[in-house]
N, CA, C and O atoms as CSV, one atom per row, in Angstrom:
chain,resi,resn,atom,element,x,y,z
A,1,GLU,N,N,158.785,76.884,-24.762
A,1,GLU,CA,C,159.949,76.786,-23.880
A,1,GLU,C,C,160.793,75.581,-24.299
A,1,GLU,O,O,160.284,74.476,-24.489
A,2,LYS,N,N,162.086,75.826,-24.437
A,2,LYS,CA,C,162.970,74.754,-24.894
A,2,LYS,C,C,163.181,73.714,-23.797
A,2,LYS,O,O,163.447,74.036,-22.639
A,3,LEU,N,N,163.054,72.481,-24.202
A,3,LEU,CA,C,163.251,71.367,-23.288
A,3,LEU,C,C,164.751,71.215,-23.018
A,3,LEU,O,O,165.545,71.104,-23.952
A,4,HIS,N,N,165.134,71.212,-21.734
A,4,HIS,CA,C,166.555,71.017,-21.406
A,4,HIS,C,C,166.835,69.524,-21.336
A,4,HIS,O,O,166.179,68.789,-20.598
A,5,VAL,N,N,167.813,69.089,-22.112
A,5,VAL,CA,C,168.108,67.661,-22.184
A,5,VAL,C,C,169.508,67.372,-21.661
A,5,VAL,O,O,170.489,67.960,-22.118
A,6,SER,N,N,169.587,66.462,-20.699
A,6,SER,CA,C,170.906,65.992,-20.259
A,6,SER,C,C,170.921,64.471,-20.417
A,6,SER,O,O,169.878,63.851,-20.620
A,7,GLU,N,N,172.092,63.889,-20.323
A,7,GLU,CA,C,172.188,62.442,-20.561
A,7,GLU,C,C,171.359,61.671,-19.542
A,7,GLU,O,O,171.563,61.818,-18.337
A,8,PRO,N,N,170.422,60.847,-20.019
A,8,PRO,CA,C,169.594,60.068,-19.095
A,8,PRO,C,C,170.419,58.952,-18.448
A,8,PRO,O,O,171.211,58.284,-19.113
A,9,SER,N,N,170.218,58.764,-17.139
A,9,SER,CA,C,171.019,57.753,-16.451
A,9,SER,C,C,170.342,56.381,-16.448
A,9,SER,O,O,170.986,55.365,-16.185
A,10,ASN,N,N,169.047,56.359,-16.742
A,10,ASN,CA,C,168.355,55.065,-16.742
A,10,ASN,C,C,167.155,55.084,-17.705
A,10,ASN,O,O,166.812,56.120,-18.275
A,11,ALA,N,N,166.541,53.933,-17.863
A,11,ALA,CA,C,165.434,53.789,-18.811
A,11,ALA,C,C,164.246,54.678,-18.429
A,11,ALA,O,O,163.542,55.193,-19.299
A,12,TYR,N,N,164.031,54.852,-17.130
A,12,TYR,CA,C,162.912,55.683,-16.673
A,12,TYR,C,C,163.118,57.135,-17.110
A,12,TYR,O,O,162.224,57.745,-17.697
A,13,ASP,N,N,164.300,57.685,-16.821
A,13,ASP,CA,C,164.607,59.072,-17.218
A,13,ASP,C,C,164.495,59.244,-18.726
A,13,ASP,O,O,163.923,60.213,-19.225
A,14,PHE,N,N,165.059,58.274,-19.432
A,14,PHE,CA,C,165.036,58.317,-20.897
A,14,PHE,C,C,163.586,58.347,-21.391
A,14,PHE,O,O,163.228,59.128,-22.273
A,15,GLY,N,N,162.766,57.476,-20.798
A,15,GLY,CA,C,161.345,57.408,-21.163
A,15,GLY,C,C,160.622,58.719,-20.920
A,15,GLY,O,O,159.797,59.141,-21.729
A,16,GLN,N,N,160.939,59.372,-19.787
A,16,GLN,CA,C,160.306,60.658,-19.460
A,16,GLN,C,C,160.645,61.713,-20.516
A,16,GLN,O,O,159.776,62.455,-20.973
A,17,ILE,N,N,161.930,61.763,-20.894
A,17,ILE,CA,C,162.361,62.749,-21.893
A,17,ILE,C,C,161.706,62.437,-23.239
A,17,ILE,O,O,161.220,63.338,-23.922
A,18,ILE,N,N,161.696,61.157,-23.615
A,18,ILE,CA,C,161.086,60.749,-24.883
A,18,ILE,C,C,159.614,61.159,-24.916
A,18,ILE,O,O,159.132,61.668,-25.928
A,19,ASN,N,N,158.905,60.939,-23.816
A,19,ASN,CA,C,157.485,61.312,-23.764
A,19,ASN,C,C,157.293,62.805,-23.966
A,19,ASN,O,O,156.404,63.229,-24.705
A,20,ALA,N,N,158.130,63.604,-23.309
A,20,ALA,CA,C,158.041,65.067,-23.446
A,20,ALA,C,C,158.346,65.490,-24.880
A,20,ALA,O,O,157.643,66.315,-25.463
A,21,VAL,N,N,159.403,64.912,-25.431
A,21,VAL,CA,C,159.826,65.215,-26.802
A,21,VAL,C,C,158.708,64.861,-27.788
A,21,VAL,O,O,158.390,65.623,-28.701
A,22,ASN,N,N,158.128,63.686,-27.572
A,22,ASN,CA,C,157.107,63.180,-28.472
A,22,ASN,C,C,155.822,63.997,-28.393
A,22,ASN,O,O,155.194,64.278,-29.414
A,23,THR,N,N,155.436,64.378,-27.178
A,23,THR,CA,C,154.225,65.172,-26.982
A,23,THR,C,C,154.337,66.499,-27.727
A,23,THR,O,O,153.382,66.949,-28.360
A,24,ASN,N,N,155.518,67.121,-27.645
A,24,ASN,CA,C,155.726,68.424,-28.300
A,24,ASN,C,C,156.254,68.300,-29.726
A,24,ASN,O,O,156.451,69.304,-30.409
A,25,LYS,N,N,156.483,67.061,-30.173
A,25,LYS,CA,C,157.099,66.824,-31.482
A,25,LYS,C,C,158.343,67.707,-31.633
A,25,LYS,O,O,158.579,68.319,-32.675
A,26,ASP,N,N,159.121,67.745,-30.558
A,26,ASP,CA,C,160.297,68.615,-30.481
A,26,ASP,C,C,161.521,67.882,-31.037
A,26,ASP,O,O,162.251,67.217,-30.302
A,27,LYS,N,N,161.727,68.017,-32.346
A,27,LYS,CA,C,162.822,67.282,-32.993
A,27,LYS,C,C,164.187,67.786,-32.564
A,27,LYS,O,O,165.145,67.015,-32.503
A,28,ALA,N,N,164.286,69.084,-32.262
A,28,ALA,CA,C,165.577,69.645,-31.826
A,28,ALA,C,C,165.969,69.041,-30.477
A,28,ALA,O,O,167.121,68.658,-30.276
A,29,ALA,N,N,165.009,68.955,-29.556
A,29,ALA,CA,C,165.279,68.354,-28.241
A,29,ALA,C,C,165.594,66.869,-28.393
A,29,ALA,O,O,166.452,66.336,-27.689
A,30,CYS,N,N,164.906,66.212,-29.302
A,30,CYS,CA,C,165.162,64.787,-29.540
A,30,CYS,C,C,166.585,64.607,-30.073
A,30,CYS,O,O,167.292,63.681,-29.675
A,31,ALA,N,N,166.994,65.497,-30.970
A,31,ALA,CA,C,168.355,65.442,-31.507
A,31,ALA,C,C,169.374,65.664,-30.387
A,31,ALA,O,O,170.413,65.005,-30.346
A,32,ASP,N,N,169.069,66.605,-29.471
A,32,ASP,CA,C,169.949,66.838,-28.321
A,32,ASP,C,C,170.069,65.560,-27.495
A,32,ASP,O,O,171.161,65.169,-27.083
A,33,LEU,N,N,168.928,64.921,-27.265
A,33,LEU,CA,C,168.905,63.688,-26.481
A,33,LEU,C,C,169.775,62.611,-27.143
A,33,LEU,O,O,170.560,61.935,-26.478
A,34,LEU,N,N,169.620,62.467,-28.457
A,34,LEU,CA,C,170.382,61.433,-29.164
A,34,LEU,C,C,171.872,61.789,-29.246
A,34,LEU,O,O,172.720,60.904,-29.355
A,35,THR,N,N,172.179,63.080,-29.192
A,35,THR,CA,C,173.577,63.505,-29.231
A,35,THR,C,C,174.276,63.228,-27.901
A,35,THR,O,O,175.457,62.881,-27.883
A,36,VAL,N,N,173.556,63.379,-26.789
A,36,VAL,CA,C,174.180,63.135,-25.473
A,36,VAL,C,C,174.072,61.678,-25.013
A,36,VAL,O,O,174.669,61.299,-24.005
A,37,THR,N,N,173.318,60.870,-25.742
A,37,THR,CA,C,173.131,59.466,-25.359
A,37,THR,C,C,174.083,58.574,-26.144
A,37,THR,O,O,174.154,58.655,-27.371
A,38,ASP,N,N,174.805,57.735,-25.441
A,38,ASP,CA,C,175.701,56.784,-26.093
A,38,ASP,C,C,174.836,55.788,-26.884
A,38,ASP,O,O,173.991,55.105,-26.304
A,39,PRO,N,N,175.046,55.707,-28.208
A,39,PRO,CA,C,174.214,54.796,-29.027
A,39,PRO,C,C,174.168,53.367,-28.488
A,39,PRO,O,O,173.141,52.696,-28.581
A,40,LYS,N,N,175.298,52.902,-27.917
A,40,LYS,CA,C,175.347,51.522,-27.402
A,40,LYS,C,C,174.347,51.299,-26.278
A,40,LYS,O,O,173.919,50.171,-26.034
A,41,LYS,N,N,173.969,52.395,-25.583
A,41,LYS,CA,C,173.036,52.273,-24.458
A,41,LYS,C,C,171.569,52.310,-24.910
A,41,LYS,O,O,170.664,52.044,-24.119
A,42,LEU,N,N,171.346,52.636,-26.168
A,42,LEU,CA,C,169.980,52.822,-26.664
A,42,LEU,C,C,169.051,51.632,-26.401
A,42,LEU,O,O,167.948,51.829,-25.891
A,43,PRO,N,N,169.468,50.399,-26.735
A,43,PRO,CA,C,168.551,49.267,-26.482
A,43,PRO,C,C,168.135,49.152,-25.015
A,43,PRO,O,O,166.981,48.843,-24.717
A,44,VAL,N,N,169.077,49.401,-24.100
A,44,VAL,CA,C,168.777,49.301,-22.670
A,44,VAL,C,C,167.877,50.455,-22.227
A,44,VAL,O,O,166.923,50.255,-21.475
A,45,LEU,N,N,168.193,51.670,-22.704
A,45,LEU,CA,C,167.403,52.842,-22.313
A,45,LEU,C,C,165.982,52.780,-22.862
A,45,LEU,O,O,165.036,53.207,-22.200
A,46,LEU,N,N,165.835,52.247,-24.072
A,46,LEU,CA,C,164.495,52.127,-24.653
A,46,LEU,C,C,163.698,51.037,-23.958
A,46,LEU,O,O,162.468,51.076,-23.916
A,47,SER,N,N,164.428,50.053,-23.406
A,47,SER,CA,C,163.785,48.925,-22.760
A,47,SER,C,C,162.757,48.332,-23.735
A,47,SER,O,O,163.100,48.031,-24.878
A,48,ASN,N,N,161.501,48.160,-23.296
A,48,ASN,CA,C,160.480,47.587,-24.200
A,48,ASN,C,C,159.516,48.679,-24.667
A,48,ASN,O,O,158.371,48.393,-25.019
A,49,LYS,N,N,159.983,49.933,-24.668
A,49,LYS,CA,C,159.088,51.064,-24.921
A,49,LYS,C,C,159.115,51.589,-26.360
A,49,LYS,O,O,158.492,52.609,-26.656
A,50,LEU,N,N,159.827,50.903,-27.252
A,50,LEU,CA,C,159.907,51.410,-28.616
A,50,LEU,C,C,158.534,51.353,-29.288
A,50,LEU,O,O,157.864,50.321,-29.277
A,51,GLU,N,N,158.131,52.486,-29.874
A,51,GLU,CA,C,156.864,52.596,-30.609
A,51,GLU,C,C,157.168,53.206,-31.968
A,51,GLU,O,O,158.238,53.775,-32.181
A,52,GLY,N,N,156.225,53.082,-32.875
A,52,GLY,CA,C,156.393,53.648,-34.217
A,52,GLY,C,C,156.682,55.132,-34.193
A,52,GLY,O,O,157.570,55.607,-34.902
A,53,GLU,N,N,155.928,55.879,-33.371
A,53,GLU,CA,C,156.133,57.333,-33.391
A,53,GLU,C,C,157.477,57.723,-32.781
A,53,GLU,O,O,158.044,58.756,-33.140
A,54,ILE,N,N,157.987,56.911,-31.870
A,54,ILE,CA,C,159.318,57.173,-31.302
A,54,ILE,C,C,160.383,56.898,-32.370
A,54,ILE,O,O,161.308,57.688,-32.559
A,55,LEU,N,N,160.235,55.776,-33.055
A,55,LEU,CA,C,161.172,55.458,-34.132
A,55,LEU,C,C,161.198,56.602,-35.153
A,55,LEU,O,O,162.267,57.015,-35.602
A,56,LEU,N,N,160.022,57.104,-35.510
A,56,LEU,CA,C,159.946,58.158,-36.529
A,56,LEU,C,C,160.528,59.486,-36.065
A,56,LEU,O,O,161.206,60.165,-36.836
A,57,ILE,N,N,160.274,59.865,-34.815
A,57,ILE,CA,C,160.851,61.137,-34.355
A,57,ILE,C,C,162.374,60.993,-34.256
A,57,ILE,O,O,163.095,61.968,-34.469
A,58,PHE,N,N,162.872,59.802,-33.939
A,58,PHE,CA,C,164.324,59.568,-33.950
A,58,PHE,C,C,164.854,59.768,-35.373
A,58,PHE,O,O,165.839,60.475,-35.585
A,59,ILE,N,N,164.193,59.143,-36.332
A,59,ILE,CA,C,164.630,59.220,-37.731
A,59,ILE,C,C,164.633,60.682,-38.203
A,59,ILE,O,O,165.601,61.150,-38.802
A,60,GLN,N,N,163.526,61.397,-37.921
A,60,GLN,CA,C,163.408,62.792,-38.359
A,60,GLN,C,C,164.444,63.688,-37.682
A,60,GLN,O,O,165.038,64.554,-38.325
A,61,SER,N,N,164.656,63.479,-36.395
A,61,SER,CA,C,165.619,64.293,-35.643
A,61,SER,C,C,167.041,64.047,-36.125
A,61,SER,O,O,167.830,64.978,-36.288
A,62,LEU,N,N,167.350,62.774,-36.348
A,62,LEU,CA,C,168.696,62.437,-36.833
A,62,LEU,C,C,168.930,63.080,-38.194
A,62,LEU,O,O,170.012,63.595,-38.473
A,63,GLU,N,N,167.899,63.042,-39.039
A,63,GLU,CA,C,168.042,63.604,-40.384
A,63,GLU,C,C,168.178,65.129,-40.335
A,63,GLU,O,O,169.058,65.698,-40.981
A,64,CYS,N,N,167.307,65.782,-39.570
A,64,CYS,CA,C,167.276,67.254,-39.559
A,64,CYS,C,C,168.452,67.882,-38.829
A,64,CYS,O,O,168.997,68.894,-39.271
A,65,TYR,N,N,168.844,67.280,-37.711
A,65,TYR,CA,C,169.773,67.974,-36.817
A,65,TYR,C,C,171.135,67.316,-36.623
A,65,TYR,O,O,172.098,67.993,-36.264
A,66,VAL,N,N,171.233,66.010,-36.853
A,66,VAL,CA,C,172.482,65.334,-36.505
A,66,VAL,C,C,173.299,64.970,-37.745
A,66,VAL,O,O,174.528,65.044,-37.725
A,67,LEU,N,N,172.623,64.581,-38.813
A,67,LEU,CA,C,173.296,64.095,-40.025
A,67,LEU,C,C,174.355,65.068,-40.549
A,67,LEU,O,O,175.465,64.658,-40.891
A,68,GLY,N,N,174.009,66.354,-40.611
A,68,GLY,CA,C,174.939,67.358,-41.139
A,68,GLY,C,C,176.202,67.500,-40.306
A,68,GLY,O,O,177.265,67.837,-40.827
A,69,LYS,N,N,176.081,67.243,-39.009
A,69,LYS,CA,C,177.223,67.410,-38.099
A,69,LYS,C,C,178.015,66.118,-37.939
A,69,LYS,O,O,179.245,66.134,-37.887
A,70,ASP,N,N,177.288,64.986,-37.861
A,70,ASP,CA,C,177.957,63.740,-37.490
A,70,ASP,C,C,177.250,62.509,-38.071
A,70,ASP,O,O,176.510,61.820,-37.369
A,71,PRO,N,N,177.490,62.241,-39.374
A,71,PRO,CA,C,176.837,61.069,-39.988
A,71,PRO,C,C,177.190,59.756,-39.291
A,71,PRO,O,O,176.387,58.823,-39.269
A,72,GLY,N,N,178.399,59.689,-38.720
A,72,GLY,CA,C,178.810,58.468,-38.014
A,72,GLY,C,C,177.921,58.182,-36.816
A,72,GLY,O,O,177.581,57.032,-36.538
A,73,LEU,N,N,177.550,59.244,-36.110
A,73,LEU,CA,C,176.665,59.097,-34.946
A,73,LEU,C,C,175.278,58.623,-35.387
A,73,LEU,O,O,174.652,57.804,-34.713
A,74,VAL,N,N,174.807,59.140,-36.516
A,74,VAL,CA,C,173.499,58.714,-37.059
A,74,VAL,C,C,173.539,57.217,-37.360
A,74,VAL,O,O,172.623,56.475,-37.005
A,75,TYR,N,N,174.616,56.787,-38.022
A,75,TYR,CA,C,174.761,55.365,-38.335
A,75,TYR,C,C,174.735,54.520,-37.054
A,75,TYR,O,O,174.039,53.508,-36.975
A,76,GLN,N,N,175.513,54.962,-36.050
A,76,GLN,CA,C,175.579,54.232,-34.778
A,76,GLN,C,C,174.190,54.105,-34.135
A,76,GLN,O,O,173.806,53.039,-33.654
A,77,HIS,N,N,173.456,55.212,-34.139
A,77,HIS,CA,C,172.113,55.170,-33.542
A,77,HIS,C,C,171.192,54.225,-34.315
A,77,HIS,O,O,170.438,53.465,-33.708
A,78,LEU,N,N,171.247,54.266,-35.623
A,78,LEU,CA,C,170.411,53.356,-36.424
A,78,LEU,C,C,170.795,51.900,-36.151
A,78,LEU,O,O,169.938,51.021,-36.060
A,79,PHE,N,N,172.101,51.669,-36.022
A,79,PHE,CA,C,172.586,50.312,-35.775
A,79,PHE,C,C,172.061,49.789,-34.433
A,79,PHE,O,O,171.526,48.683,-34.358
A,80,TYR,N,N,172.218,50.590,-33.376
A,80,TYR,CA,C,171.801,50.121,-32.042
A,80,TYR,C,C,170.287,50.151,-31.855
A,80,TYR,O,O,169.730,49.368,-31.086
A,81,LEU,N,N,169.633,51.062,-32.566
A,81,LEU,CA,C,168.170,51.101,-32.537
A,81,LEU,C,C,167.602,49.768,-33.035
A,81,LEU,O,O,166.589,49.281,-32.533
A,82,SER,N,N,168.275,49.194,-34.028
A,82,SER,CA,C,167.802,47.925,-34.600
A,82,SER,C,C,167.971,46.754,-33.621
A,82,SER,O,O,167.421,45.675,-33.841
A,83,LYS,N,N,168.733,46.970,-32.540
A,83,LYS,CA,C,168.929,45.921,-31.517
A,83,LYS,C,C,167.906,46.045,-30.391
A,83,LYS,O,O,167.848,45.197,-29.501
A,84,ALA,N,N,167.094,47.115,-30.435
A,84,ALA,CA,C,166.137,47.354,-29.348
A,84,ALA,C,C,165.005,46.331,-29.378
A,84,ALA,O,O,164.622,45.818,-30.429
A,85,GLU,N,N,164.493,46.060,-28.196
A,85,GLU,CA,C,163.327,45.190,-28.067
A,85,GLU,C,C,162.178,45.815,-28.871
A,85,GLU,O,O,162.060,47.039,-28.926
A,86,ARG,N,N,161.359,45.012,-29.473
A,86,ARG,CA,C,160.192,45.454,-30.245
A,86,ARG,C,C,160.545,46.082,-31.606
A,86,ARG,O,O,159.644,46.505,-32.331
A,87,PHE,N,N,161.828,46.152,-31.962
A,87,PHE,CA,C,162.220,46.803,-33.213
A,87,PHE,C,C,161.506,46.187,-34.417
A,87,PHE,O,O,160.932,46.902,-35.239
A,88,LYS,N,N,161.546,44.862,-34.515
A,88,LYS,CA,C,160.930,44.170,-35.672
A,88,LYS,C,C,159.415,44.410,-35.723
A,88,LYS,O,O,158.836,44.589,-36.795
A,89,VAL,N,N,158.798,44.410,-34.557
A,89,VAL,CA,C,157.351,44.630,-34.467
A,89,VAL,C,C,157.006,46.029,-34.988
A,89,VAL,O,O,156.131,46.200,-35.837
A,90,VAL,N,N,157.728,47.028,-34.447
A,90,VAL,CA,C,157.488,48.425,-34.818
A,90,VAL,C,C,157.740,48.624,-36.319
A,90,VAL,O,O,156.972,49.297,-37.007
A,91,LEU,N,N,158.818,48.032,-36.801
A,91,LEU,CA,C,159.171,48.138,-38.218
A,91,LEU,C,C,158.039,47.609,-39.098
A,91,LEU,O,O,157.692,48.202,-40.119
A,92,GLY,N,N,157.479,46.484,-38.677
A,92,GLY,CA,C,156.397,45.855,-39.437
A,92,GLY,C,C,155.123,46.680,-39.490
A,92,GLY,O,O,154.281,46.483,-40.366
A,93,LEU,N,N,154.984,47.616,-38.537
A,93,LEU,CA,C,153.761,48.428,-38.474
A,93,LEU,C,C,153.895,49.779,-39.183
A,93,LEU,O,O,152.928,50.538,-39.262
A,94,LEU,N,N,155.086,50.078,-39.695
A,94,LEU,CA,C,155.268,51.368,-40.378
A,94,LEU,C,C,154.507,51.388,-41.699
A,94,LEU,O,O,154.442,50.386,-42.411
A,95,SER,N,N,153.937,52.541,-42.010
A,95,SER,CA,C,153.243,52.705,-43.286
A,95,SER,C,C,154.284,52.896,-44.397
A,95,SER,O,O,155.476,53.051,-44.134
A,96,LYS,N,N,153.805,52.881,-45.627
A,96,LYS,CA,C,154.697,53.066,-46.780
A,96,LYS,C,C,155.401,54.424,-46.689
A,96,LYS,O,O,156.602,54.516,-46.942
A,97,THR,N,N,154.670,55.461,-46.335
A,97,THR,CA,C,155.231,56.820,-46.220
A,97,THR,C,C,156.297,56.874,-45.128
A,97,THR,O,O,157.342,57.502,-45.293
A,98,GLU,N,N,156.014,56.206,-44.015
A,98,GLU,CA,C,156.964,56.196,-42.894
A,98,GLU,C,C,158.240,55.445,-43.283
A,98,GLU,O,O,159.349,55.861,-42.948
A,99,LYS,N,N,158.059,54.331,-43.997
A,99,LYS,CA,C,159.222,53.570,-44.476
A,99,LYS,C,C,160.069,54.427,-45.421
A,99,LYS,O,O,161.296,54.326,-45.431
A,100,GLU,N,N,159.398,55.276,-46.219
A,100,GLU,CA,C,160.115,56.149,-47.147
A,100,GLU,C,C,160.989,57.156,-46.393
A,100,GLU,O,O,162.064,57.526,-46.864
A,101,GLN,N,N,160.519,57.596,-45.219
A,101,GLN,CA,C,161.325,58.520,-44.399
A,101,GLN,C,C,162.610,57.834,-43.935
A,101,GLN,O,O,163.685,58.434,-43.916
A,102,VAL,N,N,162.468,56.561,-43.562
A,102,VAL,CA,C,163.630,55.791,-43.115
A,102,VAL,C,C,164.591,55.604,-44.298
A,102,VAL,O,O,165.804,55.761,-44.155
A,103,GLN,N,N,164.037,55.269,-45.455
A,103,GLN,CA,C,164.837,55.083,-46.674
A,103,GLN,C,C,165.610,56.363,-47.012
A,103,GLN,O,O,166.783,56.315,-47.382
A,104,GLN,N,N,164.936,57.498,-46.878
A,104,GLN,CA,C,165.545,58.792,-47.185
A,104,GLN,C,C,166.770,59.040,-46.294
A,104,GLN,O,O,167.794,59.540,-46.759
A,105,LEU,N,N,166.651,58.686,-45.012
A,105,LEU,CA,C,167.780,58.867,-44.100
A,105,LEU,C,C,168.959,57.989,-44.528
A,105,LEU,O,O,170.109,58.426,-44.491
A,106,PHE,N,N,168.666,56.747,-44.936
A,106,PHE,CA,C,169.735,55.864,-45.415
A,106,PHE,C,C,170.383,56.418,-46.686
A,106,PHE,O,O,171.600,56.337,-46.854
A,107,ASP,N,N,169.562,56.981,-47.582
A,107,ASP,CA,C,170.099,57.577,-48.818
A,107,ASP,C,C,171.053,58.720,-48.482
A,107,ASP,O,O,172.132,58.836,-49.063
A,108,LEU,N,N,170.637,59.563,-47.532
A,108,LEU,CA,C,171.472,60.692,-47.128
A,108,LEU,C,C,172.763,60.210,-46.457
A,108,LEU,O,O,173.821,60.819,-46.620
A,109,LEU,N,N,172.665,59.118,-45.706
A,109,LEU,CA,C,173.864,58.564,-45.067
A,109,LEU,C,C,174.855,58.066,-46.112
A,109,LEU,O,O,176.064,58.206,-45.932
A,110,SER,N,N,174.357,57.487,-47.203
A,110,SER,CA,C,175.300,57.005,-48.214
A,110,SER,C,C,175.918,58.184,-48.978
A,110,SER,O,O,177.062,58.096,-49.425
A,111,GLU,N,N,175.173,59.284,-49.132
A,111,GLU,CA,C,175.724,60.488,-49.784
A,111,GLU,C,C,176.747,61.184,-48.882
A,111,GLU,O,O,177.710,61.773,-49.372
A,112,ASN,N,N,176.536,61.115,-47.565
A,112,ASN,CA,C,177.419,61.798,-46.613
A,112,ASN,C,C,178.318,60.794,-45.907
A,112,ASN,O,O,178.532,60.881,-44.698
A,113,GLN,N,N,178.839,59.845,-46.666
A,113,GLN,CA,C,179.569,58.750,-46.027
A,113,GLN,C,C,180.700,59.242,-45.138
A,113,GLN,O,O,181.384,60.218,-45.446
A,114,ASP,N,N,180.871,58.551,-44.047
A,114,ASP,CA,C,181.796,58.938,-42.991
A,114,ASP,C,C,182.773,57.773,-42.790
A,114,ASP,O,O,182.450,56.633,-43.123
A,115,HIS,N,N,183.945,58.050,-42.257
A,115,HIS,CA,C,184.929,56.982,-42.037
A,115,HIS,C,C,184.459,55.952,-41.008
A,115,HIS,O,O,185.033,54.868,-40.911
A,116,GLN,N,N,183.418,56.286,-40.239
A,116,GLN,CA,C,182.966,55.361,-39.191
A,116,GLN,C,C,182.141,54.188,-39.718
A,116,GLN,O,O,181.864,53.244,-38.978
A,117,TYR,N,N,181.753,54.240,-40.968
A,117,TYR,CA,C,181.005,53.117,-41.555
A,117,TYR,C,C,181.303,53.042,-43.043
A,117,TYR,O,O,181.599,54.054,-43.678
A,118,SER,N,N,181.223,51.843,-43.592
A,118,SER,CA,C,181.432,51.668,-45.035
A,118,SER,C,C,180.063,51.556,-45.711
A,118,SER,O,O,179.041,51.383,-45.048
A,119,LEU,N,N,180.066,51.657,-47.031
A,119,LEU,CA,C,178.805,51.496,-47.764
A,119,LEU,C,C,178.270,50.068,-47.597
A,119,LEU,O,O,177.061,49.841,-47.646
A,120,GLU,N,N,179.182,49.112,-47.400
A,120,GLU,CA,C,178.759,47.716,-47.145
A,120,GLU,C,C,178.032,47.636,-45.806
A,120,GLU,O,O,177.008,46.965,-45.686
A,121,ASP,N,N,178.574,48.330,-44.796
A,121,ASP,CA,C,177.912,48.368,-43.480
A,121,ASP,C,C,176.502,48.911,-43.646
A,121,ASP,O,O,175.537,48.374,-43.102
A,122,LEU,N,N,176.412,49.991,-44.414
A,122,LEU,CA,C,175.131,50.659,-44.615
A,122,LEU,C,C,174.144,49.738,-45.328
A,122,LEU,O,O,172.971,49.666,-44.960
A,123,GLU,N,N,174.628,49.039,-46.346
A,123,GLU,CA,C,173.768,48.107,-47.092
A,123,GLU,C,C,173.248,46.999,-46.184
A,123,GLU,O,O,172.073,46.640,-46.256
A,124,SER,N,N,174.117,46.454,-45.328
A,124,SER,CA,C,173.637,45.370,-44.468
A,124,SER,C,C,172.658,45.893,-43.422
A,124,SER,O,O,171.723,45.190,-43.038
A,125,LEU,N,N,172.870,47.134,-42.955
A,125,LEU,CA,C,171.918,47.721,-42.004
A,125,LEU,C,C,170.569,47.994,-42.677
A,125,LEU,O,O,169.520,47.842,-42.051
A,126,LYS,N,N,170.599,48.395,-43.943
A,126,LYS,CA,C,169.341,48.617,-44.683
A,126,LYS,C,C,168.505,47.343,-44.728
A,126,LYS,O,O,167.278,47.393,-44.638
A,127,LYS,N,N,169.178,46.200,-44.869
A,127,LYS,CA,C,168.456,44.912,-44.897
A,127,LYS,C,C,167.761,44.665,-43.564
A,127,LYS,O,O,166.644,44.151,-43.518
A,128,VAL,N,N,168.451,45.044,-42.461
A,128,VAL,CA,C,167.854,44.889,-41.125
A,128,VAL,C,C,166.581,45.749,-41.026
A,128,VAL,O,O,165.605,45.361,-40.385
A,129,TYR,N,N,166.613,46.919,-41.671
A,129,TYR,CA,C,165.456,47.813,-41.676
A,129,TYR,C,C,164.452,47.453,-42.787
A,129,TYR,O,O,163.486,48.174,-43.032
A,130,GLU,N,N,164.715,46.311,-43.452
A,130,GLU,CA,C,163.827,45.790,-44.494
A,130,GLU,C,C,163.607,46.795,-45.621
A,130,GLU,O,O,162.488,46.952,-46.110
A,131,LEU,N,N,164.684,47.479,-46.033
A,131,LEU,CA,C,164.591,48.453,-47.125
A,131,LEU,C,C,165.209,47.888,-48.394
A,131,LEU,O,O,165.226,48.560,-49.425
C-alpha cells in the first residue's frame, strides 16, 4: 500500500513519516516527502533525529526520483541537510560504500547542472560532505 505523504507541519509528524518510509525502505514515498518539504525547514524538522540510514534513504530517493525532475531541489536538500544537528556525526559513521553513494549523487548533480547552483557551489558542498 502506497504511503500517502503530505507536508509535515512539525518535527514529530516529519519523524513519523520518516520512520514509516525507513521501515518500508519506500524511496518513492521518501522522494514525495522531500518534494513537499521546504529544504530550508529540513534542519528543524529533523531536529536531533538524523541517523545514517535516514541520510542514505534521502540520498537514494533524491537520486532515483528527484534528480531527473529537479536537480536544484536536490542541491537545496543536500545543502540544508548538512546544517542538521548530528550531520557531522552521521557522516563520520558512513562506510566506504555509503560514502560512494553520496559521491555518486554529487557526480550526477554536476552532470545535470541547474541554474540554481554553480559548480563552485557544488564543490564547496562536497567539502562539507568530506568528499
